[in-house]
C-alpha positions as CSV (number, residue, x, y, z in Angstrom):
1,M,40.7,-38.0,21.8
2,P,42.7,-37.1,18.6
3,D,43.4,-40.8,18.0
4,S,39.7,-41.6,18.4
5,R,38.8,-38.9,15.9
6,K,41.4,-40.3,13.4
7,T,40.0,-43.8,13.9
8,K,36.5,-42.6,13.2
9,N,37.6,-40.8,10.1
10,R,39.4,-43.8,8.9
11,R,36.4,-46.0,9.4
12,L,34.2,-43.5,7.7
13,N,36.5,-43.3,4.7
14,D,36.6,-47.1,4.5
15,L,32.8,-47.3,4.8
16,V,32.3,-44.6,2.1
17,Y,34.8,-46.2,-0.4
18,S,33.6,-49.8,0.1
19,Q,29.9,-49.0,-0.1
20,L,30.2,-46.3,-2.9
21,F,31.9,-48.9,-5.0
22,Q,28.8,-51.1,-4.8
23,L,26.2,-48.3,-4.8
24,V,27.2,-46.3,-7.9
25,P,24.6,-46.9,-10.7
26,F,27.1,-48.1,-13.3
27,N,29.6,-50.9,-13.8
28,I,33.1,-50.7,-12.2
29,A,36.1,-53.0,-12.8
30,V,39.7,-52.7,-11.7
31,I,42.1,-54.3,-14.1
32,D,45.9,-54.9,-13.9
33,R,48.5,-54.8,-16.7
34,N,48.0,-58.4,-17.6
35,Y,44.3,-57.9,-18.4
36,N,43.2,-59.5,-15.2
37,I,40.0,-58.2,-13.5
38,I,41.1,-57.7,-9.9
39,K,37.9,-56.3,-8.5
40,A,34.4,-55.5,-9.8
41,N,31.1,-54.3,-8.3
42,R,27.7,-56.0,-8.4
43,N,26.5,-53.9,-11.3
44,F,29.4,-55.2,-13.4
45,E,28.7,-58.8,-12.6
46,E,25.0,-58.4,-13.2
47,Y,25.7,-56.9,-16.6
48,F,28.7,-58.9,-17.8
49,G,28.5,-62.1,-15.7
50,K,31.1,-63.9,-13.5
51,W,34.5,-62.2,-13.6
52,K,36.7,-63.7,-10.9
53,G,39.9,-65.2,-12.3
54,K,39.1,-64.0,-15.8
55,K,40.7,-61.6,-18.3
56,C,38.8,-58.4,-19.2
57,Y,38.5,-59.2,-22.9
58,K,37.0,-62.6,-22.0
59,V,34.3,-61.0,-19.8
60,Y,33.6,-57.9,-22.0
61,K,33.7,-59.5,-25.4
62,K,34.0,-63.3,-24.9
63,L,37.3,-63.2,-26.7
64,N,40.3,-65.5,-26.1
65,H,42.9,-62.8,-26.9
66,P,43.3,-59.0,-26.1
67,C,41.3,-56.6,-28.1
68,E,43.1,-55.2,-31.1
69,D,42.2,-51.6,-30.3
70,C,42.6,-51.8,-26.5
71,N,42.4,-48.3,-25.0
72,S,43.3,-49.6,-21.5
73,I,46.8,-50.3,-22.6
74,L,47.1,-46.7,-23.8
75,T,46.1,-45.5,-20.3
76,F,48.7,-47.8,-18.7
77,E,51.3,-46.2,-20.9
78,D,50.5,-42.5,-20.7
79,G,48.3,-42.3,-17.6
80,K,45.6,-40.3,-19.4
81,T,41.9,-40.7,-18.7
82,R,39.8,-41.8,-21.7
83,V,36.2,-42.0,-22.6
84,V,35.4,-44.5,-25.4
85,D,32.4,-46.3,-27.0
86,G,32.5,-50.0,-26.3
87,V,30.7,-52.9,-28.0
88,G,30.7,-56.2,-26.2
89,V,28.5,-59.1,-25.1
90,D,26.4,-59.1,-21.9
91,K,26.0,-62.1,-19.6
92,D,23.1,-63.4,-21.6
93,G,25.1,-63.4,-24.9
94,R,23.4,-60.3,-26.3
95,Q,25.3,-57.5,-28.0
96,A,25.9,-54.6,-25.6
97,H,26.8,-51.0,-26.3
98,Y,28.3,-48.9,-23.5
99,I,30.3,-45.9,-22.7
100,V,33.6,-46.6,-20.8
101,H,35.5,-44.1,-18.7
102,I,39.1,-45.5,-18.3
103,A,41.2,-43.9,-15.5
104,P,44.6,-44.8,-14.0
105,L,44.9,-45.8,-10.3
106,K,48.2,-44.1,-9.4
107,S,50.3,-45.0,-6.5
108,S,51.8,-42.3,-4.4
109,K,55.2,-44.1,-4.3
110,G,55.9,-44.3,-8.0
111,K,55.0,-43.2,-11.5
112,Q,54.2,-46.7,-12.8
113,I,50.5,-47.5,-13.2
114,D,49.7,-51.0,-12.0
115,Y,45.9,-50.7,-12.2
116,I,43.2,-48.9,-14.0
117,V,39.6,-48.5,-13.2
118,E,36.9,-48.9,-16.0
119,M,33.5,-47.4,-15.3
120,S,30.9,-48.3,-17.9
121,S,27.2,-47.4,-18.5
122,D,24.8,-49.1,-20.8
123,I,23.6,-47.3,-23.9
124,T,22.2,-50.3,-25.8
125,E,18.7,-48.9,-25.8
126,T,19.9,-45.5,-26.9
127,K,21.7,-47.1,-29.9
128,R,18.5,-48.9,-30.8
129,W,16.6,-45.7,-30.7
130,Q,19.2,-43.9,-32.8
131,K,19.0,-46.6,-35.4
132,E,15.3,-46.4,-35.6
133,Y,15.4,-42.6,-35.8
134,Q,17.9,-42.8,-38.6
135,V,15.7,-45.1,-40.6
136,L,12.7,-42.8,-40.0
137,F,14.8,-39.7,-40.9
138,D,16.0,-41.2,-44.2
139,R,12.8,-43.0,-45.3
140,V,10.0,-40.4,-44.7
141,P,8.4,-39.4,-48.0
142,C,9.4,-35.7,-47.7
143,Y,12.5,-33.5,-47.7
144,I,14.3,-33.0,-44.4
145,T,17.4,-30.9,-43.8
146,V,19.2,-29.6,-40.7
147,I,20.8,-26.2,-41.2
148,D,22.9,-24.1,-38.9
149,K,22.7,-20.3,-38.3
150,N,24.8,-19.7,-41.3
151,Y,22.2,-21.5,-43.4
152,K,24.6,-24.3,-44.1
153,I,23.1,-27.8,-44.5
154,I,24.4,-30.1,-41.8
155,R,22.3,-33.1,-42.5
156,A,19.8,-34.1,-45.3
157,N,17.7,-37.2,-45.7
158,E,17.6,-39.7,-48.6
159,S,14.7,-38.0,-50.4
160,F,16.4,-34.6,-50.3
161,R,19.7,-36.0,-51.5
162,E,18.0,-37.9,-54.4
163,N,16.3,-34.7,-55.6
164,F,18.8,-32.0,-54.8
165,G,22.1,-33.9,-54.8
166,D,24.8,-34.6,-52.1
167,I,25.1,-31.0,-50.8
168,I,26.3,-31.2,-47.2
169,G,28.1,-28.0,-46.1
170,K,26.4,-25.8,-48.8
171,Q,24.0,-22.9,-48.0
172,C,20.4,-24.0,-48.2
173,Y,19.4,-21.2,-50.6
174,S,22.1,-22.2,-53.1
175,V,20.8,-25.8,-53.0
176,Y,17.1,-25.3,-53.0
177,K,17.0,-22.3,-55.4
178,H,20.4,-21.8,-56.9
179,R,20.6,-18.4,-55.3
180,K,23.7,-16.6,-54.1
181,T,22.0,-14.8,-51.2
182,K,19.4,-15.7,-48.5
183,C,15.8,-16.0,-49.7
184,P,13.4,-13.1,-49.0
185,N,10.8,-13.9,-46.3
186,C,13.0,-16.8,-45.2
187,P,11.1,-19.0,-42.7
188,A,14.4,-20.4,-41.3
189,A,15.5,-16.9,-40.5
190,K,12.2,-16.3,-38.6
191,T,12.7,-19.5,-36.6
192,F,16.3,-18.6,-35.7
193,K,15.0,-15.2,-34.5
194,D,12.0,-16.3,-32.4
195,G,12.4,-20.0,-31.9
196,Q,9.0,-20.7,-33.3
197,I,7.7,-23.0,-36.1
198,H,7.1,-21.2,-39.4
199,H,5.4,-22.3,-42.7
200,S,5.7,-21.0,-46.2
201,H,5.1,-22.0,-49.9
202,Q,8.3,-22.1,-51.9
203,V,9.5,-22.8,-55.4
204,G,12.9,-24.5,-55.9
205,I,15.1,-26.1,-58.5
206,K,16.1,-29.8,-58.4
207,K,19.5,-31.0,-59.4
208,A,18.3,-31.9,-62.9
209,G,17.1,-28.3,-63.4
210,E,13.3,-28.6,-63.2
211,K,11.2,-26.5,-60.9
212,T,9.7,-28.0,-57.8
213,Y,6.9,-26.6,-55.6
214,Y,6.7,-27.4,-51.9
215,V,5.6,-26.3,-48.5
216,V,8.3,-25.6,-45.9
217,A,7.9,-26.0,-42.1
218,T,10.9,-24.8,-40.1
219,S,11.3,-25.9,-36.5
220,P,14.0,-25.2,-34.0
221,L,16.5,-27.8,-32.8
222,G,17.8,-26.3,-29.5
223,R,20.3,-27.4,-26.8
224,G,18.7,-25.2,-24.2
225,E,16.4,-22.2,-23.8
226,E,19.0,-19.7,-25.2
227,E,20.0,-21.7,-28.3
């Protein structure tokens, strides 16, 4: 009876590991110290193309030599797990952006790492949206700034920088109005307090010294209900 239970558990483990390797919704490849792809799942092949008998740099990036900034080698050397941004070429020859988790496959018998596993997920569409967002952020014909709870400017768009200068890291009131303290009736303070959108008419001073009149709309950028 005990032997039967052990056999069933062993079969279950084999079943889980073999099927999980294929079922996970991202690309997986096992690579040795010589850059050879030893094993890969279906997702990997559907994304990068045929891999059997090929080097990882050939499959990922269509190169004939190892990548100059290879993070896999670092994991072979120190055994640390890494998460990096990758740029390569998919099976159709298109540029691909992906996040790669690199982890060592350690043997219980020794400290040397003979294999690593690379798990990657596609973010090409995300990168495209980020690029389009950045163009929109910079080119809209109005001022946009992102400020933190200390009223420091974290980001500013092109129109704002042209009129007020390159002022990242400075307090918004010192940039907009050359003040040393927070503005009275500050709409940003109201937004930080209640998380709502607020509007107000303001008078500021551009970098050349002339006055400018504008309407401000402050809106929350939150990471969750409590922030």
